[in-house]
C-alpha positions as CSV (number, residue, x, y, z in Angstrom):
1,X,-17.6,-13.0,-11.0
2,X,-14.9,-14.1,-8.5
3,X,-12.1,-16.6,-9.1
4,X,-9.5,-17.8,-6.7
5,X,-6.0,-19.1,-7.5
6,X,-3.1,-20.3,-5.4
7,X,0.6,-19.7,-6.1
8,X,3.1,-21.9,-4.2
9,X,6.4,-20.6,-2.8
10,X,9.6,-22.0,-4.2
11,X,13.3,-21.3,-3.7
12,X,16.6,-22.2,-5.3
13,X,19.5,-22.1,-2.9
14,X,22.1,-23.6,-5.2
15,X,25.4,-21.9,-5.6
16,X,26.6,-18.8,-3.7
17,X,24.0,-17.1,-1.5
18,X,24.1,-14.0,-3.7
19,X,22.7,-16.1,-6.5
20,X,19.8,-17.6,-4.5
21,X,16.4,-17.1,-6.0
22,X,12.9,-17.2,-4.4
23,X,9.4,-16.7,-5.5
24,X,5.9,-18.1,-6.2
25,X,4.5,-20.1,-9.1
26,X,1.2,-21.6,-10.1
27,X,-1.4,-21.9,-12.8
28,X,-4.0,-19.1,-13.0
29,X,-6.9,-20.5,-15.0
30,X,-7.1,-19.4,-18.7
31,X,-3.9,-17.4,-18.3
32,X,-1.8,-20.5,-17.7
33,X,1.4,-20.6,-15.7
34,X,2.8,-17.6,-13.8
35,X,6.1,-17.4,-12.0
36,X,7.4,-14.6,-9.7
37,X,11.2,-14.5,-9.1
38,X,13.1,-12.4,-6.6
39,X,15.7,-11.2,-6.8
40,X,15.7,-12.0,-10.5
41,X,18.7,-9.6,-10.8
42,X,20.8,-7.4,-8.5
43,X,22.3,-4.1,-9.4
44,X,24.4,-3.0,-6.4
45,X,21.9,-1.9,-3.7
46,X,18.9,-2.5,-6.0
47,X,17.0,-5.8,-6.5
48,X,14.7,-6.7,-9.3
49,X,11.5,-8.9,-9.0
50,X,10.3,-10.3,-12.3
51,X,7.1,-12.0,-13.4
52,X,6.8,-14.2,-16.5
53,X,4.3,-16.8,-17.7
54,X,2.4,-18.4,-20.6
55,X,0.3,-15.3,-21.4
56,X,1.3,-12.5,-19.1
57,X,3.6,-9.7,-20.2
58,X,7.1,-9.9,-18.7
59,X,6.8,-7.4,-15.8
60,X,9.7,-6.2,-13.6
61,X,9.9,-4.1,-10.4
62,X,13.3,-2.6,-9.6
63,X,13.9,-0.9,-6.2
64,X,16.2,-0.3,-3.3
65,X,16.9,-3.7,-1.7
66,X,15.1,-4.6,1.5
67,X,16.0,-8.1,2.4
68,X,15.7,-10.2,-0.7
69,X,13.0,-8.1,-2.3
70,X,13.1,-4.6,-3.8
71,X,11.3,-2.0,-1.8
72,X,9.0,0.9,-3.0
73,X,11.9,3.3,-2.3
74,X,13.2,4.6,-5.6
75,X,11.0,1.9,-7.3
76,X,10.7,1.5,-11.1
77,X,8.2,-0.7,-12.9
78,X,8.3,-2.0,-16.4
79,X,5.6,-3.9,-18.2
80,X,6.9,-5.5,-21.4
81,X,9.1,-2.7,-22.9
82,X,7.1,0.2,-21.3
83,X,8.5,2.0,-18.3
84,X,5.6,2.9,-15.9
85,X,5.6,6.0,-13.7
86,X,4.8,5.3,-10.0
87,X,3.3,7.8,-7.6
88,X,2.4,7.6,-3.9
89,X,1.8,10.0,-1.0
90,X,4.2,8.7,1.7
91,X,2.8,11.3,4.2
92,X,-0.8,10.2,3.9
93,X,-2.5,8.9,7.1
94,X,-4.8,6.3,5.6
95,X,-4.1,3.1,3.7
96,X,-6.1,4.4,0.7
97,X,-4.1,7.7,0.8
98,X,-0.8,5.8,0.9
99,X,-1.7,3.6,-2.2
100,X,0.8,3.2,-5.0
101,X,-0.7,4.7,-8.2
102,X,0.3,3.9,-11.8
103,X,-1.0,4.3,-15.3
104,X,-0.5,1.2,-17.5
105,X,-1.8,0.9,-21.1
106,X,-4.0,3.9,-20.5
107,X,-5.7,2.5,-17.3
108,X,-5.3,4.0,-13.8
109,X,-4.4,1.5,-11.1
110,X,-4.1,1.7,-7.3
111,X,-2.2,-0.9,-5.3
112,X,-3.0,-0.6,-1.6
113,X,-2.9,-2.4,1.8
114,X,-6.3,-3.9,2.7
115,X,-5.4,-4.6,6.3
116,X,-2.8,-3.4,8.9
117,X,-0.8,-6.6,8.3
118,X,1.6,-6.6,5.4
119,X,0.2,-9.8,4.0
120,X,-3.0,-8.4,2.5
121,X,-3.0,-6.2,-0.6
122,X,-5.2,-5.3,-3.5
123,X,-4.6,-4.1,-7.1
124,X,-7.6,-2.0,-8.2
125,X,-8.7,-0.5,-11.5
126,X,-12.1,0.4,-12.9
127,X,-14.2,-2.7,-12.8
128,X,-11.4,-5.1,-11.6
129,X,-9.9,-5.9,-8.2
130,X,-7.2,-8.5,-7.5
131,X,-6.7,-9.3,-3.9
132,X,-3.5,-11.0,-2.7
133,X,-3.1,-12.7,0.6
134,X,0.1,-14.5,1.8
135,X,-0.3,-17.3,4.3
136,X,1.7,-20.2,5.7
137,X,5.3,-20.5,6.9
138,X,8.5,-21.7,5.4
139,X,8.3,-24.1,2.5
140,X,4.5,-24.1,2.9
141,X,4.0,-20.4,2.1
142,X,1.4,-19.6,-0.4
143,X,-0.3,-16.6,-2.0
144,X,-4.0,-16.6,-2.7
145,X,-5.1,-14.4,-5.7
146,X,-8.8,-13.5,-5.6
147,X,-9.9,-12.0,-8.9
148,X,-13.0,-9.9,-9.0
149,X,-14.2,-8.7,-12.4
150,X,-12.9,-9.3,-16.0
151,X,-9.2,-9.2,-15.3
152,X,-6.7,-9.6,-18.2
153,X,-3.1,-10.7,-18.4
154,X,-1.7,-7.3,-17.6
155,X,-3.8,-7.0,-14.4
156,X,-2.5,-10.4,-13.3
157,X,1.1,-9.6,-14.1
158,X,0.9,-6.3,-12.0
159,X,-0.7,-8.1,-9.0
160,X,1.9,-10.9,-9.2
161,X,5.0,-8.7,-9.5
162,X,3.9,-6.8,-6.4
163,X,3.9,-10.1,-4.4
164,X,7.7,-10.0,-4.8
165,X,8.1,-6.3,-3.6
166,X,8.4,-5.2,0.0
167,X,5.3,-3.0,0.3
168,X,5.4,-2.3,4.1
169,X,5.4,1.4,3.4
170,X,1.8,1.2,2.3
171,X,0.7,1.2,6.0
172,X,1.8,3.8,8.5
173,X,3.1,1.2,10.9
174,X,5.1,-0.5,8.2
175,X,6.5,2.9,7.1
176,X,7.7,3.6,10.6
177,X,9.4,0.1,10.9
178,X,11.0,0.6,7.5
179,X,12.3,4.0,8.4
180,X,13.9,2.7,11.6
181,X,15.4,-0.2,9.7
182,X,17.0,2.1,7.1
183,X,18.2,4.4,9.9
184,X,19.9,1.5,11.7
185,X,21.5,0.4,8.4
186,X,22.9,3.9,7.9
187,X,24.2,4.0,11.5
188,X,25.9,0.7,10.9
189,X,27.7,2.2,7.9
190,X,29.2,5.0,10.0
191,X,30.0,2.7,12.9
192,X,32.1,0.2,10.8
193,X,35.8,0.2,11.5
């Protein structure tokens, strides 16, 4: 069984630029409306991406800010009121080895890059896979969710929240770019007058 859904990009640039919000929203079959918001909140150098909807549990990812999204660096995940422990091997050489691992409601999940590009990802648990692919530019950006297997509302919430997280570190090339980006940020701090 395979189902495909589209989430459209939206943005709210009203007010001061530090209050601008971005994200994706759409209707996902029987689960109804889903909305991804980033940054839903800011805490100093940390940003929070949040997912809400008609039937999905409120899910939030909090991490070190990288652009407008939180990154995997020092990331924390919450599903409903439960805090979820995240694990990943940042030194692994393969995309499968670099996958983000988590246990949610007694189920083991992996979130991994499915191509070298940062646009293609998959959330996998026993019997279920949700593939996400970003495409388009500017206001026409969209995310395609391809659901394989009997997914539930928690599965969809987890896949959706990760759309609003910078996950470049899930590939070796992305990790190298992120490292140099952070290094340049640190050099800029020491170079400031």
